C-alpha positions, 0 to 999 in steps of 0.5 A, spaced: 302 958 632 300 954 625 305 950 622 307 955 616 308 955 609 313 959 605 308 964 602 305 966 609 311 965 614 312 973 614 305 973 618 309 972 624 315 977 622 317 981 628 314 987 625 307 984 625 307 982 632 304 987 637 306 987 645 300 989 649 298 987 656 294 981 657 288 984 660 288 988 654 286 982 649 280 983 645 276 977 642 279 976 635 286 977 637 291 972 635 296 971 641 302 969 637 307 969 643 307 970 651 312 973 656 314 966 658 315 959 656 309 956 653 310 950 658 310 954 664 302 956 662 296 951 661 296 954 654 299 947 650 297 950 644 303 955 642 299 960 638 291 961 639 285 966 637 281 969 643 274 967 641 271 969 648 272 974 653 273 968 659 280 967 655 282 974 657 282 973 664 285 966 663 291 969 659 292 975 664 292 970 670 299 967 667 302 973 663 303 980 664 304 981 657 303 978 650 305 979 643 299 979 638 299 979 630 298 986 627 294 983 622 289 979 626 288 971 626 292 967 620 288 965 615 287 957 615 290 953 610 287 952 603 284 945 601 289 946 595 295 947 600 301 942 599 305 939 604 313 938 604 311 931 605 306 930 599 301 929 604 294 930 602 290 936 605 284 933 610 277 932 607 273 939 606 268 939 612 262 943 614 264 950 618 266 948 625 263 955 628 265 958 634 269 955 640 263 954 644 259 950 638 265 946 637 266 944 645 258 944 645 259 938 640 263 934 644 257 932 648 254 929 642 253 921 642 259 918 639 263 911 640 266 911 646 274 909 646 273 904 652 272 897 649 266 893 651 270 887 654 272 884 660 277 889 665 284 886 666 286 884 673 293 884 676 296 877 676 302 879 679 304 883 685 307 890 683 313 888 687 314 881 684 314 885 677 319 890 678 325 886 676 322 884 670 320 891 669 327 894 670 330 889 665 325 891 660 326 898 661 333 898 661 333 894 654 327 899 652 332 905 653 338 902 649 333 900 644 330 907 643 336 911 643 338 906 637 332 907 633 332 915 634 340 915 632 338 911 626 332 916 624 337 922 625 342 919 620 337 917 615 338 910 616 332 905 616 329 904 622 330 897 626 322 895 626 324 888 629 327 892 635 321 896 636 317 890 636 321 887 641 321 893 646 313 894 645 312 886 647 316 886 653 312 892 655 306 889 654 307 883 657 309 886 664 303 891 664 298 886 662 301 882 668 301 889 673 302 896 670 305 899 676 312 896 675 313 899 668 309 906 670 314 906 676 320 905 671 317 911 667 318 916 672 326 915 672 328 921 668 334 924 666 333 931 663 339 931 658 336 924 655 329 927 654 327 925 647 329 918 647 326 917 654 320 921 653 318 916 647 319 910 651 315 913 657 309 915 652 310 908 650 309 905 657 304 910 659 300 909 653 300 901 654 298 902 661 292 907 659 290 902 653 289 897 659 285 901 663 281 902 657 280 895 656 284 894 649 286 887 647 293 885 647 293 886 640 291 893 640 296 895 646 302 892 642 299 897 636 298 903 641 305 901 644 309 902 637 305 908 636 307 911 643 315 909 641 315 912 634 311 918 635 316 923 636 321 920 631 321 926 627 324 930 632 331 927 630 330 932 624 330 938 628 336 941 629 339 941 636 340 948 637 332 948 636 330 942 640 334 944 646 333 951 646 332 954 653 328 960 651 322 961 647 322 959 640 322 964 635 316 964 630 321 961 625 324 956 630 317 954 632 315 952 625 321 948 624 319 944 631 312 943 629 314 940 622 317 934 626 310 931 625 311 931 617 318 929 618 316 923 622 311 921 617 316 921 612 321 917 616 315 912 618 312 912 611 319 910 608 320 904 613 318 897 612 313 894 617 310 900 620 303 900 621 298 905 618 296 906 625 303 909 627 304 913 621 297 916 622 299 918 630 306 920 628 303 925 623 296 927 627 298 927 635 298 934 635 291 935 632 286 938 637 278 937 637 277 944 637 281 944 630 286 948 632 292 943 632 297 942 627 299 940 621 292 940 618 287 943 623 283 937 623 276 936 626 275 932 632 272 926 628 278 926 623 282 924 629 283 917 630 282 914 637 290 912 637 292 919 636 287 922 641 290 917 646 297 919 644 296 926 644 294 926 652 300 921 654 305 925 650 303 932 653 302 929 660 309 926 660 312 932 657 309 936 663 311 932 668 319 932 666 324 937 667 326 940 660 331 945 658 326 950 658 321 948 664 321 944 670 317 938 671 310 939 674 307 934 679 302 929 676 296 933 680 298 939 676 299 936 670 292 933 670 289 939 672 291 942 665 289 936 662 282 937 665 282 944 664 283 943 656 279 937 655 274 938 649 279 943 646 286 941 646 285 934 648 279 929 647 275 930 653 273 922 654 281 921 653 283 926 658 278 924 663 279 917 662 287 918 663 286 921 669 282 915 672 288 911 669 294 914 672 291 917 678 294 923 682 299 919 685 302 914 680 307 909 682 314 912 683 311 918 686 315 921 692 310 923 697 310 926 704 305 924 709 301 928 714 305 925 719 311 927 716 314 921 713 316 920 706 315 914 701 315 912 694 308 910 691 308 903 690 302 901 687 295 904 686 288 902 686 283 902 681 277 905 685 281 908 690 287 912 686 288 917 692 289 911 697 295 907 694 301 903 697 307 907 699 314 904 701 316 909 707 323 910 707 324 917 711 321 918 718 318 924 720 325 927 722 327 926 715 332 920 717 332 914 713 328 908 716 328 900 714 323 900 708 316 898 710 310 898 705 303 901 708 297 900 704 293 907 705 287 904 704 287 901 711 285 909 713 278 908 710 277 902 715 280 905 721 286 900 721 291 905 719 291 912 722 289 918 718 296 921 719 298 916 714 294 920 708 298 923 703 300 931 704 303 932 698 308 930 692 315 931 692 320 932 686 325 927 685 331 929 689 328 932 695 331 930 701 337 927 697 332 921 695 332 919 687 328 914 685 333 911 681 337 909 687 331 905 690 328 901 684 333 895 686 331 896 694 324 895 692 325 888 689 329 886 695 324 888 700 
C-alpha cells in the first residue's frame, strides 16, 4: 500500500476492505491485504493493483483469499503533496501507461550499471582473508548497534565510525569478497535490524565489486547500505517486531521509515547526498508503484536500485519475527520473477550472477550425502564452488577437508560431490558461527 497522508488514510479503514477469494480478483481491483504475511509470498510490494489477468493466477497460487479496497485503486499523490519532512514532490512526468508499457520500456537502451573498467581479481585466497574479515565483521556489528542507538535517541550519528566500518569492509572485499560474504550469513533473529544494515553494506560492496565500481564508489555504496534503514529506529518496536500482519495504519508508520531516515541523515554532518538519496528512495520501484514518492524508473539513482535489490535479498534470506528465511535460490527466484517491476532488471540479474546460487557461508548437502559449507565461489561457475566438508554421508563429524566442485567438470572429482540441496543454519546441529574459526585453522 502507498505511504498515506492524513487526508486519505481512511481509504484503508476496515470498512473499506472487502474479503474475496483470490481467484475472483478482477483487473482494476487494489489488493490491500493478504491472508498471510507478505514476505511469505513473492509480492514484496505490500499493496498493488491488478492490471493484468495473469496477476490473478499468481495471487491465487499463493493465497486463498485477499482484501481489496471497496473504492478501488487509491489515488496517486498529487504533485502539490507535502511530506512530513518537507521533501519536494517528484518532478511531473509523462503518463506511465499500463504495466505492460512500463515493463516494455525496460528494454529501451540506457546506460548500464556495470562500469567500463577492468574487473577485480582476487589477490588473497578466501581462507587467508577470513581472520581479517571476522575482525571487520565483529567491529562492524558493534559499530552499527551504536549508530542505530544514536538514531533512536536523537543523537547525532558518528559518521567517522561509519566510515571506519565501511573502509574495513571495502579493503577486505577488494582483496577477496568471499570471506566477508560468509560473515554476512551469520545472523541472529533478535538483532535483525542492526545486522541487516551491516549485511546490506557488505553485500552491496561485494555486488559493486562485481559491477566494477571503483574503490571510491564502493565506499560510497557501503555507506548507503550501512545507513539505508536508519529510519527504522523511529518506528515503534511493537510495529517493527510484530509477528503478525501489519494493519493499514501500522504499515503507514513502517513505510514512513524512509522519510524518517531522510530526516536523520539530512540533519547529520558529513553524510553524502548519495546516502541521503538512498535512505529515501530504496523502496521506490521501476514500475512507479514504490514509496514514498512513486518515482519512475529513470528518477531512481543507480545506488538506490542496487540497495533495493540487496536489501530485499538479505531480508528474504533472514529469519524474521513474522517469516522464516528463504534459501538463496528461492530468494533469487523472487528477484528474477519481479525484475523490471519491483526491481531494476539489470541490477536483479547482475546480483544473481554476483552472489550465485550457493554464496559463501551456505550449508549444502551433496549427492553423496556429505554435508559442508561453501567456502568460495567462481566467477564463471557459480554452481561449482569450493566446499568445506564437515559431515560424512552418515552425518557424523569428519576432519575438515576442502573440495573444489569445479573438478567434477573435468572428471577429477566424482559427480556425487555435486550439490544436491542447501540446508538451513542449525540443521544437524551445525551453526555457521561455530565454524568460522575452524576455517582459519584449516
